[in-house]
CHARMM-style PDB file with segment names, atoms N, HN, CA, C and O in Angstrom:
ATOM      1  N   MET     1     -15.914   1.149  12.320  1.00  0.00      PROA
ATOM      2  CA  MET     1     -15.477   1.544  10.995  1.00  0.00      PROA
ATOM      3  C   MET     1     -15.990   0.504   9.991  1.00  0.00      PROA
ATOM      4  O   MET     1     -15.926  -0.699  10.244  1.00  0.00      PROA
ATOM      5  N   SER     2     -16.482   0.966   8.891  1.00  0.00      PROA
ATOM      6  HN  SER     2     -16.535   1.943   8.685  1.00  0.00      PROA
ATOM      7  CA  SER     2     -17.033   0.055   7.888  1.00  0.00      PROA
ATOM      8  C   SER     2     -15.916  -0.723   7.190  1.00  0.00      PROA
ATOM      9  O   SER     2     -14.768  -0.278   7.171  1.00  0.00      PROA
ATOM     10  N   PRO     3     -16.248  -1.878   6.621  1.00  0.00      PROA
ATOM     11  CA  PRO     3     -15.216  -2.662   5.916  1.00  0.00      PROA
ATOM     12  C   PRO     3     -14.600  -1.903   4.750  1.00  0.00      PROA
ATOM     13  O   PRO     3     -13.427  -2.095   4.429  1.00  0.00      PROA
ATOM     14  N   PHE     4     -15.391  -1.040   4.114  1.00  0.00      PROA
ATOM     15  HN  PHE     4     -16.344  -0.884   4.375  1.00  0.00      PROA
ATOM     16  CA  PHE     4     -14.850  -0.258   3.005  1.00  0.00      PROA
ATOM     17  C   PHE     4     -13.738   0.668   3.477  1.00  0.00      PROA
ATOM     18  O   PHE     4     -12.667   0.708   2.870  1.00  0.00      PROA
ATOM     19  N   PHE     5     -13.976   1.407   4.545  1.00  0.00      PROA
ATOM     20  HN  PHE     5     -14.846   1.375   5.038  1.00  0.00      PROA
ATOM     21  CA  PHE     5     -12.977   2.355   5.019  1.00  0.00      PROA
ATOM     22  C   PHE     5     -11.786   1.660   5.674  1.00  0.00      PROA
ATOM     23  O   PHE     5     -10.673   2.185   5.652  1.00  0.00      PROA
ATOM     24  N   SER     6     -12.012   0.490   6.254  1.00  0.00      PROA
ATOM     25  HN  SER     6     -12.916   0.063   6.272  1.00  0.00      PROA
ATOM     26  CA  SER     6     -10.881  -0.222   6.840  1.00  0.00      PROA
ATOM     27  C   SER     6      -9.937  -0.748   5.765  1.00  0.00      PROA
ATOM     28  O   SER     6      -8.778  -1.040   6.062  1.00  0.00      PROA
ATOM     29  N   LEU     7     -10.396  -0.875   4.543  1.00  0.00      PROA
ATOM     30  HN  LEU     7     -11.337  -0.638   4.303  1.00  0.00      PROA
ATOM     31  CA  LEU     7      -9.523  -1.251   3.433  1.00  0.00      PROA
ATOM     32  C   LEU     7      -9.058  -0.018   2.655  1.00  0.00      PROA
ATOM     33  O   LEU     7      -7.945   0.000   2.129  1.00  0.00      PROA
ATOM     34  N   PHE     8      -9.895   0.996   2.581  1.00  0.00      PROA
ATOM     35  HN  PHE     8     -10.799   0.981   3.008  1.00  0.00      PROA
ATOM     36  CA  PHE     8      -9.589   2.189   1.796  1.00  0.00      PROA
ATOM     37  C   PHE     8      -8.469   3.026   2.410  1.00  0.00      PROA
ATOM     38  O   PHE     8      -7.618   3.544   1.686  1.00  0.00      PROA
ATOM     39  N   LEU     9      -8.461   3.161   3.709  1.00  0.00      PROA
ATOM     40  HN  LEU     9      -9.152   2.740   4.297  1.00  0.00      PROA
ATOM     41  CA  LEU     9      -7.451   4.011   4.357  1.00  0.00      PROA
ATOM     42  C   LEU     9      -6.029   3.476   4.206  1.00  0.00      PROA
ATOM     43  O   LEU     9      -5.135   4.264   3.898  1.00  0.00      PROA
ATOM     44  N   PRO    10      -5.764   2.174   4.407  1.00  0.00      PROA
ATOM     45  CA  PRO    10      -4.398   1.702   4.155  1.00  0.00      PROA
ATOM     46  C   PRO    10      -3.989   1.808   2.689  1.00  0.00      PROA
ATOM     47  O   PRO    10      -2.837   2.116   2.384  1.00  0.00      PROA
ATOM     48  N   VAL    11      -4.934   1.554   1.779  1.00  0.00      PROA
ATOM     49  HN  VAL    11      -5.870   1.304   2.026  1.00  0.00      PROA
ATOM     50  CA  VAL    11      -4.609   1.697   0.355  1.00  0.00      PROA
ATOM     51  C   VAL    11      -4.241   3.149   0.054  1.00  0.00      PROA
ATOM     52  O   VAL    11      -3.279   3.414  -0.667  1.00  0.00      PROA
ATOM     53  N   LEU    12      -5.000   4.071   0.599  1.00  0.00      PROA
ATOM     54  HN  LEU    12      -5.782   3.855   1.185  1.00  0.00      PROA
ATOM     55  CA  LEU    12      -4.708   5.486   0.392  1.00  0.00      PROA
ATOM     56  C   LEU    12      -3.352   5.862   0.979  1.00  0.00      PROA
ATOM     57  O   LEU    12      -2.610   6.640   0.380  1.00  0.00      PROA
ATOM     58  N   LEU    13      -3.027   5.317   2.141  1.00  0.00      PROA
ATOM     59  HN  LEU    13      -3.629   4.684   2.627  1.00  0.00      PROA
ATOM     60  CA  LEU    13      -1.739   5.593   2.775  1.00  0.00      PROA
ATOM     61  C   LEU    13      -0.582   5.064   1.934  1.00  0.00      PROA
ATOM     62  O   LEU    13       0.410   5.764   1.730  1.00  0.00      PROA
ATOM     63  N   PHE    14      -0.706   3.821   1.442  1.00  0.00      PROA
ATOM     64  HN  PHE    14      -1.511   3.252   1.607  1.00  0.00      PROA
ATOM     65  CA  PHE    14       0.385   3.246   0.650  1.00  0.00      PROA
ATOM     66  C   PHE    14       0.510   3.928  -0.708  1.00  0.00      PROA
ATOM     67  O   PHE    14       1.622   4.077  -1.214  1.00  0.00      PROA
ATOM     68  N   LEU    15      -0.584   4.337  -1.299  1.00  0.00      PROA
ATOM     69  HN  LEU    15      -1.488   4.216  -0.888  1.00  0.00      PROA
ATOM     70  CA  LEU    15      -0.496   5.089  -2.556  1.00  0.00      PROA
ATOM     71  C   LEU    15       0.135   6.461  -2.329  1.00  0.00      PROA
ATOM     72  O   LEU    15       0.860   6.963  -3.189  1.00  0.00      PROA
ATOM     73  N   PHE    16      -0.139   7.067  -1.177  1.00  0.00      PROA
ATOM     74  HN  PHE    16      -0.728   6.660  -0.479  1.00  0.00      PROA
ATOM     75  CA  PHE    16       0.494   8.339  -0.841  1.00  0.00      PROA
ATOM     76  C   PHE    16       2.010   8.150  -0.685  1.00  0.00      PROA
ATOM     77  O   PHE    16       2.795   8.984  -1.135  1.00  0.00      PROA
ATOM     78  N   LEU    17       2.410   7.045  -0.042  1.00  0.00      PROA
ATOM     79  HN  LEU    17       1.772   6.368   0.324  1.00  0.00      PROA
ATOM     80  CA  LEU    17       3.842   6.761   0.090  1.00  0.00      PROA
ATOM     81  C   LEU    17       4.489   6.553  -1.277  1.00  0.00      PROA
ATOM     82  O   LEU    17       5.606   7.014  -1.513  1.00  0.00      PROA
ATOM     83  N   LEU    18       3.797   5.867  -2.168  1.00  0.00      PROA
ATOM     84  HN  LEU    18       2.890   5.493  -1.976  1.00  0.00      PROA
ATOM     85  CA  LEU    18       4.326   5.678  -3.519  1.00  0.00      PROA
ATOM     86  C   LEU    18       4.491   7.014  -4.236  1.00  0.00      PROA
ATOM     87  O   LEU    18       5.506   7.251  -4.892  1.00  0.00      PROA
ATOM     88  N   THR    19       3.499   7.880  -4.110  1.00  0.00      PROA
ATOM     89  HN  THR    19       2.675   7.688  -3.577  1.00  0.00      PROA
ATOM     90  CA  THR    19       3.547   9.172  -4.793  1.00  0.00      PROA
ATOM     91  C   THR    19       4.676  10.050  -4.267  1.00  0.00      PROA
ATOM     92  O   THR    19       5.456  10.604  -5.042  1.00  0.00      PROA
ATOM     93  N   VAL    20       4.757  10.171  -2.955  1.00  0.00      PROA
ATOM     94  HN  VAL    20       4.123   9.721  -2.325  1.00  0.00      PROA
ATOM     95  CA  VAL    20       5.803  11.010  -2.364  1.00  0.00      PROA
ATOM     96  C   VAL    20       7.178  10.394  -2.602  1.00  0.00      PROA
ATOM     97  O   VAL    20       8.146  11.107  -2.867  1.00  0.00      PROA
ATOM     98  N   GLY    21       7.261   9.082  -2.510  1.00  0.00      PROA
ATOM     99  HN  GLY    21       6.475   8.502  -2.295  1.00  0.00      PROA
ATOM    100  CA  GLY    21       8.536   8.413  -2.769  1.00  0.00      PROA
ATOM    101  C   GLY    21       9.005   8.604  -4.199  1.00  0.00      PROA
ATOM    102  O   GLY    21      10.202   8.738  -4.454  1.00  0.00      PROA
ATOM    103  N   PHE    22       8.060   8.615  -5.138  1.00  0.00      PROA
ATOM    104  HN  PHE    22       7.087   8.506  -4.932  1.00  0.00      PROA
ATOM    105  CA  PHE    22       8.446   8.817  -6.530  1.00  0.00      PROA
ATOM    106  C   PHE    22       8.970  10.228  -6.765  1.00  0.00      PROA
ATOM    107  O   PHE    22       9.884  10.426  -7.566  1.00  0.00      PROA
ATOM    108  N   THR    23       8.399  11.206  -6.071  1.00  0.00      PROA
ATOM    109  HN  THR    23       7.657  11.045  -5.420  1.00  0.00      PROA
ATOM    110  CA  THR    23       8.898  12.570  -6.237  1.00  0.00      PROA
ATOM    111  C   THR    23      10.277  12.739  -5.602  1.00  0.00      PROA
ATOM    112  O   THR    23      11.047  13.608  -6.011  1.00  0.00      PROA
ATOM    113  N   LEU    24      10.590  11.911  -4.603  1.00  0.00      PROA
ATOM    114  HN  LEU    24       9.964  11.205  -4.271  1.00  0.00      PROA
ATOM    115  CA  LEU    24      11.896  11.985  -3.932  1.00  0.00      PROA
ATOM    116  C   LEU    24      12.803  10.826  -4.338  1.00  0.00      PROA
ATOM    117  O   LEU    24      13.660  10.423  -3.552  1.00  0.00      PROA
ATOM    118  N   ARG    25      12.638  10.288  -5.529  1.00  0.00      PROA
ATOM    119  HN  ARG    25      11.942  10.616  -6.167  1.00  0.00      PROA
ATOM    120  CA  ARG    25      13.348   9.066  -5.924  1.00  0.00      PROA
ATOM    121  C   ARG    25      14.853   9.250  -6.055  1.00  0.00      PROA
ATOM    122  O   ARG    25      15.576   8.256  -6.123  1.00  0.00      PROA
ATOM    123  N   ALA    26      15.348  10.470  -6.092  1.00  0.00      PROA
ATOM    124  HN  ALA    26      14.760  11.278  -6.036  1.00  0.00      PROA
ATOM    125  CA  ALA    26      16.790  10.694  -6.171  1.00  0.00      PROA
ATOM    126  C   ALA    26      17.467  10.479  -4.825  1.00  0.00      PROA
ATOM    127  O   ALA    26      18.681  10.285  -4.760  1.00  0.00      PROA
ATOM    128  N   ARG    27      16.685  10.512  -3.750  1.00  0.00      PROA
ATOM    129  HN  ARG    27      15.699  10.669  -3.803  1.00  0.00      PROA
ATOM    130  CA  ARG    27      17.229  10.315  -2.407  1.00  0.00      PROA
ATOM    131  C   ARG    27      16.911   8.899  -1.928  1.00  0.00      PROA
ATOM    132  O   ARG    27      16.022   8.234  -2.458  1.00  0.00      PROA
ATOM    133  N   ASN    28      17.636   8.464  -0.940  1.00  0.00      PROA
ATOM    134  HN  ASN    28      18.359   9.004  -0.509  1.00  0.00      PROA
ATOM    135  CA  ASN    28      17.406   7.121  -0.392  1.00  0.00      PROA
ATOM    136  C   ASN    28      16.047   6.991   0.269  1.00  0.00      PROA
ATOM    137  O   ASN    28      15.414   5.938   0.187  1.00  0.00      PROA
ATOM    138  N   VAL    29      15.595   8.050   0.922  1.00  0.00      PROA
ATOM    139  HN  VAL    29      16.109   8.905   0.988  1.00  0.00      PROA
ATOM    140  CA  VAL    29      14.306   7.986   1.615  1.00  0.00      PROA
ATOM    141  C   VAL    29      13.162   7.805   0.614  1.00  0.00      PROA
ATOM    142  O   VAL    29      12.168   7.150   0.927  1.00  0.00      PROA
ATOM    143  N   GLY    30      13.289   8.367  -0.564  1.00  0.00      PROA
ATOM    144  HN  GLY    30      14.097   8.900  -0.819  1.00  0.00      PROA
ATOM    145  CA  GLY    30      12.265   8.206  -1.583  1.00  0.00      PROA
ATOM    146  C   GLY    30      12.180   6.785  -2.091  1.00  0.00      PROA
ATOM    147  O   GLY    30      11.091   6.263  -2.329  1.00  0.00      PROA
ATOM    148  N   VAL    31      13.337   6.159  -2.256  1.00  0.00      PROA
ATOM    149  HN  VAL    31      14.222   6.583  -2.063  1.00  0.00      PROA
ATOM    150  CA  VAL    31      13.356   4.761  -2.707  1.00  0.00      PROA
ATOM    151  C   VAL    31      12.741   3.860  -1.645  1.00  0.00      PROA
ATOM    152  O   VAL    31      12.001   2.934  -1.974  1.00  0.00      PROA
ATOM    153  N   VAL    32      13.035   4.118  -0.385  1.00  0.00      PROA
ATOM    154  HN  VAL    32      13.636   4.871  -0.117  1.00  0.00      PROA
ATOM    155  CA  VAL    32      12.458   3.329   0.705  1.00  0.00      PROA
ATOM    156  C   VAL    32      10.946   3.523   0.755  1.00  0.00      PROA
ATOM    157  O   VAL    32      10.206   2.563   0.967  1.00  0.00      PROA
ATOM    158  N   MET    33      10.485   4.749   0.564  1.00  0.00      PROA
ATOM    159  HN  MET    33      11.086   5.530   0.393  1.00  0.00      PROA
ATOM    160  CA  MET    33       9.043   5.010   0.565  1.00  0.00      PROA
ATOM    161  C   MET    33       8.354   4.291  -0.587  1.00  0.00      PROA
ATOM    162  O   MET    33       7.247   3.779  -0.420  1.00  0.00      PROA
ATOM    163  N   MET    34       8.989   4.245  -1.748  1.00  0.00      PROA
ATOM    164  HN  MET    34       9.888   4.661  -1.884  1.00  0.00      PROA
ATOM    165  CA  MET    34       8.402   3.512  -2.869  1.00  0.00      PROA
ATOM    166  C   MET    34       8.345   2.019  -2.576  1.00  0.00      PROA
ATOM    167  O   MET    34       7.364   1.360  -2.921  1.00  0.00      PROA
ATOM    168  N   TRP    35       9.386   1.477  -1.942  1.00  0.00      PROA
ATOM    169  HN  TRP    35      10.182   2.013  -1.662  1.00  0.00      PROA
ATOM    170  CA  TRP    35       9.379   0.063  -1.579  1.00  0.00      PROA
ATOM    171  C   TRP    35       8.254  -0.247  -0.600  1.00  0.00      PROA
ATOM    172  O   TRP    35       7.519  -1.219  -0.775  1.00  0.00      PROA
ATOM    173  N   ILE    36       8.126   0.575   0.420  1.00  0.00      PROA
ATOM    174  HN  ILE    36       8.723   1.364   0.562  1.00  0.00      PROA
ATOM    175  CA  ILE    36       7.078   0.352   1.423  1.00  0.00      PROA
ATOM    176  C   ILE    36       5.696   0.456   0.780  1.00  0.00      PROA
ATOM    177  O   ILE    36       4.818  -0.359   1.065  1.00  0.00      PROA
ATOM    178  N   GLY    37       5.500   1.439  -0.072  1.00  0.00      PROA
ATOM    179  HN  GLY    37       6.213   2.101  -0.303  1.00  0.00      PROA
ATOM    180  CA  GLY    37       4.219   1.596  -0.750  1.00  0.00      PROA
ATOM    181  C   GLY    37       3.902   0.423  -1.651  1.00  0.00      PROA
ATOM    182  O   GLY    37       2.772  -0.065  -1.655  1.00  0.00      PROA
ATOM    183  N   THR    38       4.875  -0.038  -2.413  1.00  0.00      PROA
ATOM    184  HN  THR    38       5.793   0.358  -2.409  1.00  0.00      PROA
ATOM    185  CA  THR    38       4.656  -1.164  -3.326  1.00  0.00      PROA
ATOM    186  C   THR    38       4.364  -2.443  -2.545  1.00  0.00      PROA
ATOM    187  O   THR    38       3.416  -3.162  -2.862  1.00  0.00      PROA
ATOM    188  N   LEU    39       5.160  -2.725  -1.544  1.00  0.00      PROA
ATOM    189  HN  LEU    39       5.930  -2.141  -1.286  1.00  0.00      PROA
ATOM    190  CA  LEU    39       4.938  -3.936  -0.741  1.00  0.00      PROA
ATOM    191  C   LEU    39       3.622  -3.870   0.028  1.00  0.00      PROA
ATOM    192  O   LEU    39       2.963  -4.891   0.229  1.00  0.00      PROA
ATOM    193  N   GLY    40       3.244  -2.678   0.456  1.00  0.00      PROA
ATOM    194  HN  GLY    40       3.779  -1.849   0.293  1.00  0.00      PROA
ATOM    195  CA  GLY    40       1.973  -2.526   1.159  1.00  0.00      PROA
ATOM    196  C   GLY    40       0.775  -2.785   0.262  1.00  0.00      PROA
ATOM    197  O   GLY    40      -0.167  -3.466   0.669  1.00  0.00      PROA
ATOM    198  N   ILE    41       0.797  -2.255  -0.947  1.00  0.00      PROA
ATOM    199  HN  ILE    41       1.562  -1.702  -1.278  1.00  0.00      PROA
ATOM    200  CA  ILE    41      -0.288  -2.499  -1.893  1.00  0.00      PROA
ATOM    201  C   ILE    41      -0.336  -3.972  -2.262  1.00  0.00      PROA
ATOM    202  O   ILE    41      -1.416  -4.555  -2.362  1.00  0.00      PROA
ATOM    203  N   PHE    42       0.832  -4.580  -2.466  1.00  0.00      PROA
ATOM    204  HN  PHE    42       1.710  -4.107  -2.386  1.00  0.00      PROA
ATOM    205  CA  PHE    42       0.893  -6.005  -2.777  1.00  0.00      PROA
ATOM    206  C   PHE    42       0.340  -6.844  -1.626  1.00  0.00      PROA
ATOM    207  O   PHE    42      -0.390  -7.807  -1.858  1.00  0.00      PROA
ATOM    208  N   ALA    43       0.681  -6.486  -0.393  1.00  0.00      PROA
ATOM    209  HN  ALA    43       1.274  -5.703  -0.205  1.00  0.00      PROA
ATOM    210  CA  ALA    43       0.201  -7.226   0.772  1.00  0.00      PROA
ATOM    211  C   ALA    43      -1.315  -7.097   0.927  1.00  0.00      PROA
ATOM    212  O   ALA    43      -1.989  -8.080   1.235  1.00  0.00      PROA
ATOM    213  N   ILE    44      -1.849  -5.912   0.719  1.00  0.00      PROA
ATOM    214  HN  ILE    44      -1.302  -5.113   0.468  1.00  0.00      PROA
ATOM    215  CA  ILE    44      -3.297  -5.721   0.823  1.00  0.00      PROA
ATOM    216  C   ILE    44      -4.017  -6.513  -0.258  1.00  0.00      PROA
ATOM    217  O   ILE    44      -5.070  -7.099  -0.003  1.00  0.00      PROA
ATOM    218  N   THR    45      -3.458  -6.534  -1.464  1.00  0.00      PROA
ATOM    219  HN  THR    45      -2.603  -6.059  -1.672  1.00  0.00      PROA
ATOM    220  CA  THR    45      -4.062  -7.298  -2.552  1.00  0.00      PROA
ATOM    221  C   THR    45      -4.060  -8.794  -2.240  1.00  0.00      PROA
ATOM    222  O   THR    45      -5.072  -9.470  -2.424  1.00  0.00      PROA
ATOM    223  N   CYS    46      -2.932  -9.304  -1.773  1.00  0.00      PROA
ATOM    224  HN  CYS    46      -2.110  -8.754  -1.624  1.00  0.00      PROA
ATOM    225  CA  CYS    46      -2.849 -10.732  -1.423  1.00  0.00      PROA
ATOM    226  C   CYS    46      -3.779 -11.067  -0.264  1.00  0.00      PROA
ATOM    227  O   CYS    46      -4.439 -12.107  -0.283  1.00  0.00      PROA
ATOM    228  N   TRP    47      -3.840 -10.208   0.735  1.00  0.00      PROA
ATOM    229  HN  TRP    47      -3.305  -9.363   0.750  1.00  0.00      PROA
ATOM    230  CA  TRP    47      -4.710 -10.449   1.884  1.00  0.00      PROA
ATOM    231  C   TRP    47      -6.172 -10.495   1.452  1.00  0.00      PROA
ATOM    232  O   TRP    47      -6.923 -11.358   1.906  1.00  0.00      PROA
ATOM    233  N   THR    48      -6.577  -9.590   0.593  1.00  0.00      PROA
ATOM    234  HN  THR    48      -5.967  -8.889   0.224  1.00  0.00      PROA
ATOM    235  CA  THR    48      -7.962  -9.556   0.132  1.00  0.00      PROA
ATOM    236  C   THR    48      -8.303 -10.795  -0.683  1.00  0.00      PROA
ATOM    237  O   THR    48      -9.394 -11.346  -0.539  1.00  0.00      PROA
ATOM    238  N   ILE    49      -7.389 -11.240  -1.535  1.00  0.00      PROA
ATOM    239  HN  ILE    49      -6.502 -10.793  -1.652  1.00  0.00      PROA
ATOM    240  CA  ILE    49      -7.626 -12.446  -2.330  1.00  0.00      PROA
ATOM    241  C   ILE    49      -7.723 -13.662  -1.419  1.00  0.00      PROA
ATOM    242  O   ILE    49      -8.628 -14.481  -1.579  1.00  0.00      PROA
ATOM    243  N   LEU    50      -6.800 -13.792  -0.462  1.00  0.00      PROA
ATOM    244  HN  LEU    50      -6.065 -13.127  -0.332  1.00  0.00      PROA
ATOM    245  CA  LEU    50      -6.810 -14.932   0.446  1.00  0.00      PROA
ATOM    246  C   LEU    50      -8.044 -14.932   1.342  1.00  0.00      PROA
ATOM    247  O   LEU    50      -8.557 -15.990   1.705  1.00  0.00      PROA
ATOM    248  N   GLU    51      -8.511 -13.747   1.692  1.00  0.00      PROA
ATOM    249  HN  GLU    51      -8.094 -12.888   1.397  1.00  0.00      PROA
ATOM    250  CA  GLU    51      -9.699 -13.631   2.531  1.00  0.00      PROA
ATOM    251  C   GLU    51     -10.951 -14.129   1.806  1.00  0.00      PROA
ATOM    252  O   GLU    51     -11.863 -14.665   2.437  1.00  0.00      PROA
ATOM    253  N   LYS    52     -10.996 -13.955   0.500  1.00  0.00      PROA
ATOM    254  HN  LYS    52     -10.256 -13.519  -0.012  1.00  0.00      PROA
ATOM    255  CA  LYS    52     -12.164 -14.344  -0.276  1.00  0.00      PROA
ATOM    256  C   LYS    52     -12.176 -15.824  -0.666  1.00  0.00      PROA
ATOM    257  O   LYS    52     -13.208 -16.343  -1.092  1.00  0.00      PROA
ATOM    258  N   LEU    53     -11.051 -16.496  -0.526  1.00  0.00      PROA
ATOM    259  HN  LEU    53     -10.212 -16.075  -0.180  1.00  0.00      PROA
ATOM    260  CA  LEU    53     -10.999 -17.916  -0.874  1.00  0.00      PROA
ATOM    261  C   LEU    53     -11.772 -18.745   0.157  1.00  0.00      PROA
ATOM    262  O   LEU    53     -11.797 -18.414   1.342  1.00  0.00      PROA
ATOM    263  N   PRO    54     -12.398 -19.821  -0.312  1.00  0.00      PROA
ATOM    264  CA  PRO    54     -13.099 -20.671   0.655  1.00  0.00      PROA
ATOM    265  C   PRO    54     -12.100 -21.426   1.548  1.00  0.00      PROA
ATOM    266  O   PRO    54     -11.008 -21.795   1.117  1.00  0.00      PROA
ATOM    267  N   ALA    55     -12.500 -21.632   2.759  1.00  0.00      PROA
ATOM    268  HN  ALA    55     -13.388 -21.332   3.109  1.00  0.00      PROA
ATOM    269  CA  ALA    55     -11.600 -22.279   3.743  1.00  0.00      PROA
ATOM    270  C   ALA    55     -11.442 -23.755   3.528  1.00  0.00      PROA
ATOM    271  OT1 ALA    55     -10.720 -24.414   4.276  1.00  0.00      PROA
TER     272      ALA     55
END
């Protein structure tokens, strides 16, 4: 799998969780999905930044 798709697929998954969670925000499961999506996008962003820093 190319580096682009190995980063693109998790981002797409977490954005999908954010979208579905926002539509279900009146229920507890929707709030949990939004949390997971937000933390996942944040984690991918931090991982990518840390990966690019010199050792």
